[in-house]
Backbone as JSON, one array per atom type, in Angstrom:
{
  "sequence": "MIPHILEILRVRRPRRRHAGSKNPRLAALAAGDWRSAPIPTLSQGAVTMLLTDELKLLDHLAGEYFSGEGTIIDAGCFLGGSTLALANGLRRYLARRGLADQPLIHSFDLFAVEDWTRGIYFPKEIAAGASTRQRFDMATRDIAGLIKVQAGDITAQPWTGGPIEILFIDVAKHWTVCDWITANFFPTLIPGKSIVVQQDYLFGSWTGWLHLTMEYFADNFDIITDTERNSVVFHYAREIAPERLRGDLIENMTEAAARTLFARAAARWQGEQRAILQSAAAHYLEMRHGG",
  "N": [[80.75, 75.39, 91.77], [79.4, 76.14, 94.07], [80.63, 75.21, 96.55], [82.78, 76.98, 96.56], [81.56, 79.49, 96.97], [80.47, 79.05, 99.52], [82.77, 78.79, 101.0], [83.77, 81.39, 100.99], [81.82, 82.67, 102.44], [82.15, 81.76, 105.0], [82.6, 82.3, 108.54], [85.07, 84.56, 109.43], [88.12, 85.42, 111.07], [88.53, 88.71, 112.42], [90.24, 91.27, 110.58], [92.45, 93.57, 111.4], [94.02, 96.82, 111.47], [97.37, 97.05, 112.59], [98.22, 98.33, 115.67], [100.39, 97.98, 117.11], [103.17, 95.69, 117.59], [104.84, 92.6, 118.26], [106.94, 92.28, 116.66], [109.44, 94.41, 116.01], [110.13, 95.7, 113.6], [107.84, 95.53, 112.08], [106.14, 96.95, 113.73], [107.3, 99.49, 113.58], [106.82, 100.08, 110.92], [104.02, 100.16, 110.93], [103.67, 102.32, 112.64], [104.32, 104.52, 111.13], [106.41, 106.39, 110.93], [108.04, 106.72, 108.77], [106.82, 108.44, 107.06], [107.59, 111.02, 107.66], [110.16, 111.12, 106.85], [112.86, 112.23, 104.71], [112.59, 112.72, 101.11], [113.68, 109.9, 99.32], [117.1, 109.84, 98.45], [117.98, 108.84, 95.93], [115.63, 108.99, 94.56], [115.05, 111.6, 94.04], [114.11, 113.87, 91.67], [113.33, 111.87, 89.96], [111.37, 110.48, 87.31], [108.17, 109.62, 87.78], [105.06, 107.97, 88.58], [104.33, 107.66, 91.12], [103.27, 108.62, 94.42], [104.8, 110.94, 96.74], [104.84, 109.9, 99.37], [104.66, 107.21, 98.77], [107.12, 106.65, 97.62], [108.75, 107.11, 99.84], [107.77, 105.09, 101.49], [108.53, 102.72, 100.1], [111.31, 103.0, 100.17], [111.68, 102.82, 102.95], [110.75, 100.2, 103.44], [112.64, 98.57, 102.05], [114.97, 99.39, 103.25], [114.69, 99.37, 106.07], [112.84, 97.45, 106.89], [113.29, 95.1, 105.42], [115.01, 91.98, 105.61], [116.67, 90.29, 104.3], [115.98, 87.67, 104.04], [114.4, 86.89, 101.95], [113.66, 87.87, 98.55], [113.19, 90.96, 96.66], [110.41, 92.14, 94.95], [109.68, 94.16, 92.27], [107.17, 94.98, 90.75], [106.11, 96.28, 87.99], [107.58, 98.7, 87.08], [107.8, 100.95, 85.46], [109.38, 103.86, 84.57], [111.33, 103.61, 86.41], [110.85, 104.74, 88.93], [109.81, 103.43, 91.29], [111.78, 101.51, 91.48], [114.15, 102.95, 92.01], [113.55, 104.03, 94.54], [113.28, 101.7, 96.09], [115.87, 100.71, 95.74], [117.35, 102.68, 96.98], [116.78, 102.26, 99.68], [117.6, 99.56, 99.9], [120.35, 99.7, 99.42], [121.17, 101.04, 101.69], [120.53, 99.12, 103.62], [122.34, 97.07, 102.86], [124.78, 98.39, 103.25], [124.87, 98.73, 106.02], [125.49, 96.22, 106.77], [127.93, 95.82, 105.71], [128.08, 94.9, 103.1], [128.48, 94.37, 99.58], [126.92, 95.71, 96.56], [124.09, 93.84, 95.51], [122.03, 91.98, 93.27], [119.16, 92.1, 94.3], [116.69, 93.09, 93.83], [114.03, 92.47, 91.77], [112.92, 93.66, 88.85], [110.06, 94.16, 87.03], [108.57, 94.84, 83.89], [106.68, 95.83, 80.97], [107.93, 97.71, 79.44], [107.03, 99.46, 77.42], [105.57, 102.09, 75.59], [102.51, 103.4, 76.63], [99.45, 104.43, 75.18], [98.01, 106.49, 76.51], [99.95, 107.79, 77.95], [101.41, 109.35, 76.26], [102.46, 112.61, 75.52], [102.39, 113.26, 78.14], [104.24, 111.79, 79.82], [105.88, 111.18, 77.8], [106.97, 112.38, 74.57], [104.38, 113.67, 72.4], [104.67, 112.79, 69.85], [105.79, 110.3, 69.87], [105.45, 106.83, 69.17], [102.78, 104.72, 70.24], [103.55, 101.83, 72.08], [106.25, 101.94, 71.6], [109.6, 101.33, 72.74], [110.52, 101.74, 76.16], [112.72, 101.11, 77.48], [115.35, 102.13, 77.28], [115.2, 104.6, 78.58], [114.57, 103.76, 81.16], [116.9, 102.29, 81.77], [118.8, 104.34, 81.72], [117.92, 105.92, 83.86], [118.36, 104.2, 85.98], [121.03, 103.59, 86.0], [123.02, 103.93, 87.92], [122.41, 102.14, 89.85], [122.55, 99.63, 88.89], [123.73, 97.3, 89.77], [122.1, 96.44, 91.76], [119.75, 95.48, 90.82], [117.74, 93.17, 88.96], [116.6, 93.04, 85.83], [113.53, 92.24, 84.37], [112.16, 92.05, 81.55], [109.2, 92.48, 79.5], [106.11, 90.62, 79.01], [104.78, 89.92, 82.05], [103.31, 87.69, 82.74], [104.29, 85.71, 81.19], [106.5, 84.8, 82.38], [107.19, 82.65, 84.5], [107.63, 82.54, 88.03], [110.65, 81.69, 89.5], [112.42, 82.34, 91.38], [112.65, 81.92, 94.15], [111.99, 82.55, 97.72], [109.97, 85.41, 98.52], [110.28, 88.5, 100.0], [109.49, 91.19, 100.0], [106.87, 92.39, 98.17], [105.99, 94.38, 95.72], [103.3, 95.58, 93.99], [102.38, 96.87, 91.05], [101.43, 96.31, 88.65], [99.18, 94.92, 88.11], [96.96, 95.41, 86.22], [94.87, 94.18, 85.06], [92.49, 91.56, 85.63], [93.45, 89.04, 84.96], [96.2, 89.24, 85.13], [96.41, 89.79, 87.82], [95.46, 87.34, 88.83], [97.55, 85.73, 87.92], [99.65, 86.66, 89.49], [98.76, 85.84, 92.03], [98.97, 83.07, 91.69], [101.69, 82.7, 91.12], [103.47, 84.36, 92.65], [102.42, 84.58, 95.3], [102.63, 81.93, 96.5], [105.3, 81.84, 97.31], [105.68, 83.66, 99.29], [106.71, 84.62, 102.59], [105.54, 83.31, 105.5], [104.47, 85.26, 108.24], [106.34, 87.21, 107.79], [106.61, 88.39, 105.12], [105.83, 91.26, 103.09], [103.22, 92.73, 101.26], [102.57, 95.12, 98.87], [99.92, 96.7, 97.55], [99.63, 98.7, 95.0], [97.59, 99.97, 93.55], [95.35, 99.83, 95.12], [93.88, 101.82, 96.49], [93.41, 103.61, 94.46], [91.65, 104.07, 92.12], [88.6, 103.43, 90.29], [88.78, 101.11, 88.82], [90.16, 98.75, 89.39], [89.05, 96.57, 90.79], [89.51, 93.87, 91.19], [91.74, 93.66, 92.79], [90.8, 94.26, 95.34], [89.01, 92.15, 95.67], [90.76, 89.95, 95.6], [92.53, 90.37, 97.84], [90.69, 90.46, 99.88], [89.59, 87.92, 99.73], [91.7, 86.47, 100.72], [91.68, 87.24, 103.37], [92.01, 86.02, 105.85], [94.66, 85.57, 105.94], [96.26, 87.81, 105.61], [97.17, 90.91, 107.16], [96.13, 94.28, 107.31], [98.42, 96.83, 107.39], [99.31, 99.52, 106.98], [98.8, 102.53, 105.0], [99.01, 104.77, 102.17], [97.18, 106.77, 102.18], [96.0, 107.63, 99.66], [96.12, 105.45, 96.86], [98.51, 103.29, 97.58], [98.31, 100.33, 99.61], [99.43, 98.55, 102.42], [100.07, 95.24, 103.15], [100.54, 92.67, 105.53], [101.84, 89.45, 105.42], [100.59, 87.39, 107.38], [99.66, 84.82, 108.12], [99.96, 81.54, 106.88], [98.85, 80.62, 103.61], [96.63, 78.09, 102.63], [97.7, 75.68, 100.31], [95.85, 74.76, 98.35], [94.16, 76.86, 97.95], [95.4, 78.69, 96.43], [94.78, 79.37, 93.66], [95.1, 79.84, 90.11], [93.0, 80.96, 88.8], [91.36, 82.55, 90.28], [89.96, 85.11, 90.25], [89.06, 85.08, 87.64], [87.16, 82.98, 87.55], [85.39, 83.61, 89.55], [82.22, 83.84, 91.09], [79.37, 86.04, 90.69], [77.89, 86.37, 93.04], [79.75, 85.66, 95.01], [81.67, 87.65, 94.57], [80.23, 89.99, 95.23], [79.84, 89.61, 97.98], [82.49, 89.66, 98.95], [83.3, 92.23, 98.14], [81.63, 93.84, 99.72], [82.54, 93.23, 102.3], [85.19, 94.08, 102.11], [84.94, 96.88, 101.67], [83.8, 97.65, 104.07], [85.88, 97.84, 105.82], [86.98, 100.31, 105.64], [86.77, 103.93, 105.72], [84.98, 106.97, 104.86], [86.37, 108.78, 102.13], [88.08, 106.77, 101.26], [86.58, 104.43, 101.59], [84.61, 105.04, 99.72], [86.06, 104.85, 97.35], [86.5, 102.08, 97.18], [83.85, 101.21, 96.99], [83.07, 102.35, 94.59], [84.8, 101.02, 92.87], [83.82, 98.44, 93.14], [81.26, 98.7, 92.0], [81.96, 99.33, 89.35], [83.39, 97.02, 88.57], [81.41, 95.0, 88.83], [79.55, 95.85, 86.96], [81.06, 95.7, 84.63], [81.74, 92.95, 84.47], [79.49, 91.49, 85.15], [77.28, 92.8, 84.33], [76.21, 94.68, 86.06]],
  "CA": [[80.97, 76.75, 92.27], [78.75, 76.34, 95.36], [81.6, 75.16, 97.65], [83.59, 78.21, 96.52], [80.77, 80.53, 97.62], [80.35, 78.74, 100.94], [84.06, 79.06, 101.61], [83.88, 82.84, 101.18], [80.84, 83.11, 103.43], [82.49, 81.29, 106.33], [82.99, 83.34, 109.49], [86.52, 84.73, 109.45], [88.63, 86.28, 112.14], [88.65, 90.09, 111.94], [91.57, 91.72, 110.16], [92.52, 94.97, 111.8], [95.34, 97.44, 111.36], [98.18, 96.84, 113.77], [98.67, 99.5, 116.42], [101.7, 97.61, 117.62], [103.51, 94.33, 117.22], [106.04, 92.07, 118.9], [107.98, 92.46, 115.65], [109.72, 95.86, 116.0], [110.13, 96.23, 112.24], [106.44, 95.67, 111.69], [105.6, 98.04, 114.54], [107.8, 100.75, 113.03], [106.09, 100.3, 109.67], [102.66, 100.56, 111.28], [103.7, 103.63, 113.3], [104.3, 105.51, 110.06], [107.44, 107.43, 111.02], [108.64, 106.86, 107.44], [106.17, 109.55, 106.36], [108.32, 112.27, 107.93], [111.52, 111.0, 106.32], [113.06, 112.98, 103.46], [112.46, 111.96, 99.87], [114.9, 109.12, 99.1], [118.08, 110.56, 97.63], [117.98, 108.36, 94.55], [114.32, 109.28, 93.95], [114.91, 113.02, 93.76], [114.16, 114.15, 90.24], [112.91, 110.72, 89.16], [110.08, 110.55, 86.62], [107.39, 108.55, 88.38], [103.64, 108.2, 88.84], [104.1, 107.39, 92.53], [103.22, 109.72, 95.37], [106.0, 111.08, 97.57], [104.77, 108.95, 100.48], [104.93, 105.87, 98.27], [108.58, 106.55, 97.5], [109.27, 106.98, 101.2], [107.38, 103.77, 101.97], [109.38, 101.7, 99.48], [112.64, 103.18, 100.74], [111.65, 102.28, 104.31], [110.61, 98.75, 103.39], [113.89, 97.95, 101.63], [116.08, 99.8, 104.11], [114.48, 99.15, 107.49], [112.05, 96.24, 107.15], [113.91, 93.97, 104.72], [115.98, 91.25, 106.43], [117.51, 89.46, 103.45], [115.51, 86.28, 104.01], [113.85, 86.67, 100.62], [114.03, 88.86, 97.55], [112.27, 92.09, 96.51], [109.78, 92.19, 93.64], [109.29, 95.5, 91.83], [106.33, 94.54, 89.64], [105.52, 97.44, 87.32], [108.55, 99.73, 87.49], [107.68, 102.1, 84.56], [110.67, 104.47, 84.24], [112.29, 103.39, 87.48], [110.56, 105.44, 90.18], [109.75, 102.47, 92.4], [113.08, 100.84, 91.52], [115.11, 103.83, 92.67], [113.2, 104.12, 95.95], [113.67, 100.43, 96.71], [117.34, 100.62, 95.73], [117.88, 103.6, 97.99], [116.71, 101.56, 100.95], [118.41, 98.35, 99.87], [121.78, 100.07, 99.55], [121.35, 101.35, 103.11], [120.52, 97.82, 104.3], [123.6, 96.38, 102.57], [125.89, 99.14, 103.85], [124.9, 98.44, 107.46], [126.07, 94.88, 106.93], [129.22, 95.79, 105.05], [127.95, 94.09, 101.9], [128.49, 95.05, 98.29], [125.65, 95.66, 95.83], [123.62, 92.53, 95.07], [120.77, 92.16, 92.52], [118.07, 91.55, 95.12], [115.42, 93.67, 93.35], [113.62, 91.97, 90.45], [112.05, 94.69, 88.28], [109.27, 93.68, 85.9], [107.77, 95.81, 83.13], [106.64, 95.65, 79.52], [108.81, 98.72, 78.86], [106.41, 99.89, 76.17], [104.77, 103.31, 75.75], [101.06, 103.29, 76.57], [98.92, 105.57, 74.43], [97.58, 107.59, 77.37], [101.12, 108.48, 78.52], [101.98, 110.24, 75.25], [102.13, 114.0, 75.83], [102.51, 113.44, 79.6], [105.56, 111.28, 80.19], [106.65, 111.02, 76.57], [106.51, 113.31, 73.53], [103.18, 113.25, 71.69], [105.04, 112.21, 68.56], [106.27, 108.93, 70.01], [104.42, 105.84, 68.85], [102.37, 103.78, 71.29], [104.26, 100.57, 71.92], [107.7, 102.15, 71.5], [110.3, 100.85, 73.93], [110.93, 102.7, 77.19], [113.81, 100.47, 78.21], [116.53, 102.98, 77.34], [114.99, 105.6, 79.64], [114.7, 103.06, 82.43], [118.31, 101.98, 81.99], [119.5, 105.58, 82.05], [117.5, 106.34, 85.2], [118.83, 103.26, 87.0], [122.4, 103.19, 85.66], [123.88, 103.94, 89.1], [122.0, 101.07, 90.77], [122.44, 98.43, 88.06], [124.17, 96.14, 90.55], [121.09, 96.08, 92.76], [118.51, 95.06, 90.18], [117.67, 92.23, 87.85], [115.48, 93.52, 85.02], [112.79, 91.18, 83.71], [111.34, 92.79, 80.6], [108.2, 91.74, 78.74], [104.87, 90.22, 79.66], [105.09, 89.23, 83.31], [102.61, 86.4, 82.8], [105.06, 84.74, 80.41], [107.75, 84.59, 83.11], [106.92, 81.98, 85.78], [108.6, 82.9, 89.05], [111.48, 80.6, 90.0], [113.48, 83.01, 92.13], [112.67, 81.64, 95.57], [111.13, 83.32, 98.63], [109.79, 86.85, 98.31], [110.08, 89.19, 101.28], [108.73, 92.41, 99.71], [106.2, 92.27, 96.88], [105.35, 95.63, 95.31], [102.48, 95.25, 92.83], [101.85, 98.01, 90.3], [101.32, 95.78, 87.29], [97.94, 94.14, 88.02], [95.97, 96.28, 85.59], [93.79, 93.32, 84.56], [92.32, 90.49, 86.59], [94.26, 87.88, 84.6], [97.53, 89.47, 85.7], [96.2, 89.62, 89.26], [95.42, 85.89, 89.07], [98.9, 85.2, 87.71], [100.43, 87.01, 90.69], [98.32, 84.93, 93.09], [99.46, 81.72, 91.44], [103.15, 82.63, 90.97], [104.2, 85.05, 93.71], [101.91, 84.32, 96.65], [103.14, 80.71, 97.12], [106.67, 81.99, 97.82], [105.71, 84.62, 100.39], [107.21, 84.04, 103.83], [104.56, 83.54, 106.56], [104.94, 86.01, 109.39], [107.36, 88.19, 107.44], [106.51, 89.09, 103.84], [104.98, 92.43, 102.92], [102.66, 92.94, 99.93], [102.08, 96.47, 98.65], [99.01, 96.8, 96.4], [99.75, 100.12, 94.69], [96.34, 100.51, 93.0], [94.22, 99.46, 95.98], [93.1, 103.03, 96.79], [93.67, 104.55, 93.37], [90.5, 104.45, 91.3], [87.43, 102.55, 90.27], [88.89, 100.1, 87.77], [90.98, 97.59, 89.77], [88.31, 95.89, 91.85], [90.06, 92.53, 91.43], [92.68, 93.73, 93.91], [89.99, 94.17, 96.57], [88.49, 90.78, 95.75], [91.86, 89.04, 95.93], [93.02, 90.55, 99.2], [89.61, 90.1, 100.82], [89.49, 86.46, 99.69], [92.76, 85.99, 101.59], [91.63, 88.07, 104.57], [92.51, 85.26, 106.99], [96.1, 85.39, 105.83], [96.95, 89.1, 105.58], [96.72, 92.02, 107.99], [96.42, 95.61, 106.79], [99.34, 97.48, 108.31], [99.28, 100.97, 106.79], [98.52, 102.92, 103.63], [99.49, 106.12, 101.83], [95.93, 107.54, 102.08], [95.57, 107.27, 98.3], [96.96, 104.5, 96.13], [99.1, 102.06, 98.13], [97.96, 99.72, 100.89], [100.47, 97.61, 102.82], [99.55, 94.04, 103.8], [101.52, 91.76, 106.12], [101.46, 88.05, 105.23], [100.68, 86.94, 108.77], [99.34, 83.4, 108.29], [100.18, 80.83, 105.62], [97.7, 80.26, 102.79], [96.57, 76.68, 102.24], [98.07, 75.6, 98.89], [94.71, 74.55, 97.44], [93.44, 78.12, 97.75], [96.22, 79.54, 95.57], [94.42, 79.04, 92.29], [95.41, 80.84, 89.11], [91.76, 81.43, 88.16], [90.54, 83.03, 91.38], [89.05, 86.16, 89.8], [88.48, 84.66, 86.37], [86.02, 82.09, 87.75], [84.62, 83.97, 90.74], [80.82, 84.12, 90.8], [78.89, 87.37, 91.07], [77.5, 86.35, 94.45], [80.97, 85.67, 95.81], [82.28, 88.97, 94.43], [79.45, 90.96, 96.01], [80.13, 89.39, 99.4], [83.84, 90.13, 99.23], [83.33, 93.69, 98.0], [80.99, 94.44, 100.9], [83.44, 93.07, 103.44], [86.37, 94.93, 101.92], [84.57, 98.29, 101.85], [83.48, 97.89, 105.48], [87.12, 98.06, 106.57], [87.47, 101.66, 105.37], [85.82, 105.02, 106.0], [85.07, 108.19, 104.07], [86.76, 108.75, 100.73], [88.68, 105.47, 100.94], [85.47, 103.48, 101.38], [83.95, 105.41, 98.47], [86.86, 104.31, 96.27], [86.21, 100.65, 97.08], [82.48, 101.03, 96.53], [83.07, 102.69, 93.16], [85.47, 99.93, 92.17], [82.89, 97.31, 93.13], [80.21, 98.98, 91.0], [82.58, 99.24, 88.03], [83.7, 95.62, 88.29], [80.17, 94.24, 88.66], [78.97, 96.27, 85.69], [81.92, 95.2, 83.55], [81.8, 91.5, 84.37], [78.2, 90.84, 85.4], [76.18, 93.65, 83.87], [75.65, 95.47, 87.17]],
  "C": [[80.37, 76.96, 93.66], [79.73, 76.23, 96.51], [82.46, 76.42, 97.72], [82.86, 79.35, 97.23], [80.7, 80.3, 99.11], [81.65, 79.03, 101.67], [84.21, 80.55, 101.92], [82.97, 83.32, 102.3], [81.14, 82.63, 104.84], [82.84, 82.47, 107.24], [84.51, 83.38, 109.54], [86.92, 85.61, 110.62], [88.75, 87.7, 111.6], [90.08, 90.42, 111.57], [91.63, 93.2, 110.45], [93.93, 95.49, 111.57], [96.09, 97.25, 112.67], [98.54, 98.18, 114.42], [100.05, 99.24, 116.99], [101.97, 96.17, 117.27], [104.73, 93.91, 118.02], [107.22, 92.16, 117.95], [108.28, 93.96, 115.55], [109.73, 96.46, 114.6], [108.71, 96.45, 111.75], [105.79, 96.82, 112.45], [106.04, 99.39, 114.0], [107.1, 101.09, 111.73], [104.69, 100.8, 109.96], [102.62, 101.96, 111.89], [103.76, 104.77, 112.29], [105.33, 106.61, 110.15], [108.11, 107.69, 109.68], [108.02, 108.03, 106.67], [106.94, 110.86, 106.53], [109.76, 112.22, 107.44], [111.65, 111.86, 105.06], [112.8, 112.1, 102.25], [113.75, 111.18, 99.65], [115.84, 109.82, 98.13], [118.03, 110.14, 96.17], [116.69, 108.7, 93.81], [114.16, 110.74, 93.55], [115.13, 113.29, 92.28], [113.71, 113.0, 89.36], [111.56, 110.99, 88.51], [109.26, 109.36, 87.09], [105.93, 108.95, 88.52], [103.33, 108.04, 90.33], [104.05, 108.67, 93.35], [104.51, 109.77, 96.18], [105.99, 110.08, 98.71], [105.0, 107.52, 100.01], [106.42, 105.65, 98.09], [109.22, 106.36, 98.87], [108.97, 105.59, 101.77], [108.3, 102.69, 101.4], [110.81, 101.78, 100.0], [112.71, 102.57, 102.14], [111.6, 100.75, 104.3], [111.94, 98.06, 103.06], [115.04, 98.25, 102.59], [115.93, 99.41, 105.56], [113.7, 97.88, 107.8], [112.72, 94.99, 106.58], [115.0, 93.33, 105.58], [116.92, 90.4, 105.6], [117.08, 88.02, 103.38], [114.93, 85.91, 102.65], [114.35, 87.72, 99.66], [112.97, 89.95, 97.5], [111.74, 92.1, 95.08], [109.26, 93.6, 93.38], [108.45, 95.3, 90.56], [105.55, 95.7, 89.04], [106.35, 98.66, 87.62], [108.52, 100.98, 86.61], [109.06, 102.63, 84.2], [111.66, 104.42, 85.39], [112.01, 104.09, 88.79], [110.55, 104.52, 91.38], [111.11, 101.79, 92.58], [114.11, 101.66, 92.29], [114.82, 103.95, 94.17], [113.58, 102.84, 96.7], [115.19, 100.3, 96.79], [117.96, 101.52, 96.77], [117.89, 102.93, 99.36], [117.59, 100.33, 100.99], [119.89, 98.65, 100.03], [122.1, 100.41, 101.01], [121.41, 100.06, 103.94], [121.86, 97.1, 104.09], [124.79, 97.06, 103.24], [126.0, 98.84, 105.34], [125.57, 97.1, 107.74], [127.42, 94.73, 106.24], [129.22, 94.96, 103.79], [127.96, 94.94, 100.64], [127.12, 94.94, 97.64], [125.36, 94.23, 95.38], [122.29, 92.73, 94.34], [119.59, 91.51, 93.22], [116.7, 92.09, 94.71], [115.16, 93.13, 91.95], [112.57, 92.93, 89.9], [111.39, 94.19, 87.0], [108.57, 94.84, 85.21], [107.75, 95.41, 81.66], [107.64, 96.56, 78.82], [108.32, 99.13, 77.48], [105.52, 101.09, 76.46], [103.28, 102.98, 75.64], [100.51, 104.57, 75.94], [98.6, 106.76, 75.34], [98.75, 108.37, 77.97], [101.79, 109.43, 77.54], [101.51, 111.68, 75.52], [102.17, 114.29, 77.32], [103.91, 113.04, 80.05], [106.49, 111.13, 78.99], [106.16, 112.06, 75.57], [105.26, 112.76, 72.83], [103.52, 112.49, 70.41], [105.46, 110.74, 68.67], [105.13, 107.95, 69.76], [104.07, 105.0, 70.08], [103.03, 102.44, 71.02], [105.76, 100.7, 71.79], [108.37, 101.75, 72.81], [110.67, 102.0, 74.87], [112.17, 102.2, 77.93], [115.04, 101.36, 78.33], [116.39, 104.02, 78.44], [115.1, 104.96, 81.01], [116.16, 102.79, 82.75], [119.12, 103.22, 82.35], [119.18, 106.02, 83.48], [118.12, 105.48, 86.29], [120.29, 102.85, 86.8], [123.29, 103.12, 86.9], [123.5, 102.85, 90.11], [121.9, 99.74, 90.03], [122.83, 97.17, 88.83], [123.18, 95.67, 91.58], [119.84, 95.45, 92.15], [118.75, 93.98, 89.12], [116.43, 92.59, 87.05], [114.85, 92.36, 84.27], [111.74, 91.83, 82.81], [110.34, 91.88, 79.89], [106.98, 91.43, 79.57], [105.17, 89.41, 80.91], [104.46, 87.86, 83.38], [103.29, 85.32, 81.96], [106.36, 84.38, 81.1], [107.46, 83.94, 84.46], [108.02, 82.26, 86.79], [109.33, 81.67, 89.57], [112.58, 81.12, 90.91], [113.47, 82.81, 93.63], [111.79, 82.56, 96.4], [111.13, 84.81, 98.33], [109.49, 87.5, 99.65], [109.27, 90.47, 101.11], [108.18, 92.29, 98.3], [105.43, 93.56, 96.6], [104.63, 95.38, 93.99], [101.89, 96.51, 92.22], [101.63, 97.6, 88.84], [99.98, 95.06, 87.07], [96.8, 94.99, 87.46], [94.83, 95.49, 84.95], [93.69, 92.13, 85.52], [93.13, 89.24, 86.23], [95.68, 88.02, 85.12], [97.47, 89.3, 87.21], [96.17, 88.14, 89.62], [96.8, 85.26, 88.9], [99.77, 85.47, 88.94], [100.06, 86.1, 91.85], [98.94, 83.56, 92.92], [100.99, 81.63, 91.47], [103.93, 83.26, 92.11], [103.73, 84.68, 95.11], [102.44, 83.02, 97.26], [104.53, 80.84, 97.72], [106.8, 83.09, 98.87], [106.09, 83.9, 101.68], [106.22, 84.33, 104.95], [105.19, 84.26, 107.75], [105.95, 87.09, 109.06], [107.03, 89.02, 106.22], [105.51, 90.24, 103.87], [104.52, 92.49, 101.47], [102.13, 94.36, 99.86], [101.22, 96.46, 97.39], [98.9, 98.28, 96.05], [98.44, 100.74, 94.19], [95.14, 100.27, 93.9], [93.3, 100.65, 96.27], [93.28, 104.08, 95.7], [92.41, 105.0, 92.65], [89.45, 103.36, 91.29], [87.59, 101.36, 89.33], [89.81, 98.93, 88.11], [90.32, 96.84, 90.93], [88.83, 94.5, 92.16], [91.09, 92.52, 92.54], [91.94, 93.58, 95.23], [89.46, 92.76, 96.76], [89.59, 89.81, 96.18], [92.28, 89.16, 97.38], [91.94, 90.22, 100.23], [89.4, 88.59, 100.86], [90.53, 85.85, 100.64], [92.81, 86.76, 102.91], [92.13, 87.34, 105.81], [94.03, 85.26, 107.04], [96.91, 86.68, 105.89], [96.34, 90.07, 106.58], [97.06, 93.33, 107.29], [97.28, 96.34, 107.82], [99.28, 99.0, 108.21], [98.91, 101.25, 105.34], [99.05, 104.33, 103.4], [98.31, 107.06, 101.57], [95.28, 107.36, 100.72], [96.58, 106.28, 97.74], [97.35, 103.28, 96.96], [98.54, 101.64, 99.48], [98.97, 98.61, 101.17], [99.84, 96.46, 103.61], [100.72, 93.2, 104.33], [101.01, 90.33, 105.97], [101.63, 87.34, 106.57], [100.51, 85.44, 108.94], [99.36, 82.7, 106.93], [98.87, 80.47, 104.93], [97.76, 78.78, 102.48], [96.82, 76.57, 100.74], [96.9, 75.47, 97.94], [93.92, 75.82, 97.17], [94.18, 79.05, 96.78], [96.0, 79.2, 94.1], [94.76, 80.19, 91.34], [94.2, 81.38, 88.38], [90.81, 82.02, 89.19], [89.51, 84.05, 90.92], [88.34, 85.73, 88.51], [87.2, 83.85, 86.56], [85.19, 82.43, 88.99], [83.19, 84.34, 90.35], [80.45, 85.54, 91.23], [78.54, 87.41, 92.55], [78.72, 86.42, 95.36], [81.63, 87.05, 95.76], [81.54, 90.01, 95.26], [79.73, 90.83, 97.5], [81.5, 89.94, 99.77], [83.95, 91.64, 99.13], [82.74, 94.36, 99.24], [81.9, 94.36, 102.12], [84.64, 93.98, 103.33], [86.05, 96.39, 102.19], [84.32, 98.61, 103.31], [84.72, 98.15, 106.33], [87.6, 99.5, 106.49], [86.37, 102.67, 105.66], [85.99, 106.12, 104.96], [85.43, 107.97, 102.62], [87.36, 107.4, 100.34], [87.59, 104.42, 100.74], [84.76, 103.77, 100.07], [84.72, 104.87, 97.26], [86.56, 102.83, 96.08], [84.8, 100.4, 96.56], [82.36, 101.33, 95.04], [83.71, 101.58, 92.35], [84.57, 98.7, 92.08], [81.83, 97.5, 92.06], [80.76, 98.83, 89.59], [82.84, 97.79, 87.64], [82.43, 94.82, 88.01], [79.48, 94.59, 87.36], [79.75, 95.66, 84.53], [81.8, 93.68, 83.37], [80.44, 90.81, 84.49], [77.01, 91.69, 84.99], [75.5, 94.45, 84.96], [75.22, 94.61, 88.26]]
}
């Protein structure tokens, strides 16, 4: 484990938000004009846990940033909120090129009712674990030609779908899933192009593994923008050495390494956003290392 710690402690180049870029699509994303766009047409009335700015962000990514070089991953689609926003943008992208609908969005979900959602998104009477697939299918029936649905445990579905250009992550609710994503999705990201959206990065205090993962790969990703709460957008700027893409990154990370990465990650933010990262660090260290 000592070499692992030394690797983390090496001096790294600073990772700063882009004020501009030679890539006009990346510059437009960083500029944040998408915030003033209307709510995506397909997203209006959708049942979703996402913020309005997150819907606008996903629409922009699929419609204005996406180039067709890779595919789009919608990892944790719930009842289709993220799916509809991505589809709204993708349909615009395809229309500009005179192309028909293509299933370029891969939507992953367990499609099972979680206990805490009963009485909020579902009737109180519904049983935890009941299928949500019918509601998803109804919500996305008009965009069925744009999506490929991959139901069930994501960690039981090794990725074989080729390069990924947009990776939206809203499914990493445990560090083992986060590690699976690192091992399965990160190797197919396109250097200099791919975008990773960590939806829970600025959400709460219980997903510290996201901060550890993205800070561990700080040499490879640049923070481009965020939605103030919840989502943070990372650009895959520099290729990750294959030997660093381990499937046990968080599972086997030492306390010392985690503390170093948490401190570095929090230092990139200010105010309430920094407080979120600090709270997540405290929660993670207490849960995994007793404080």
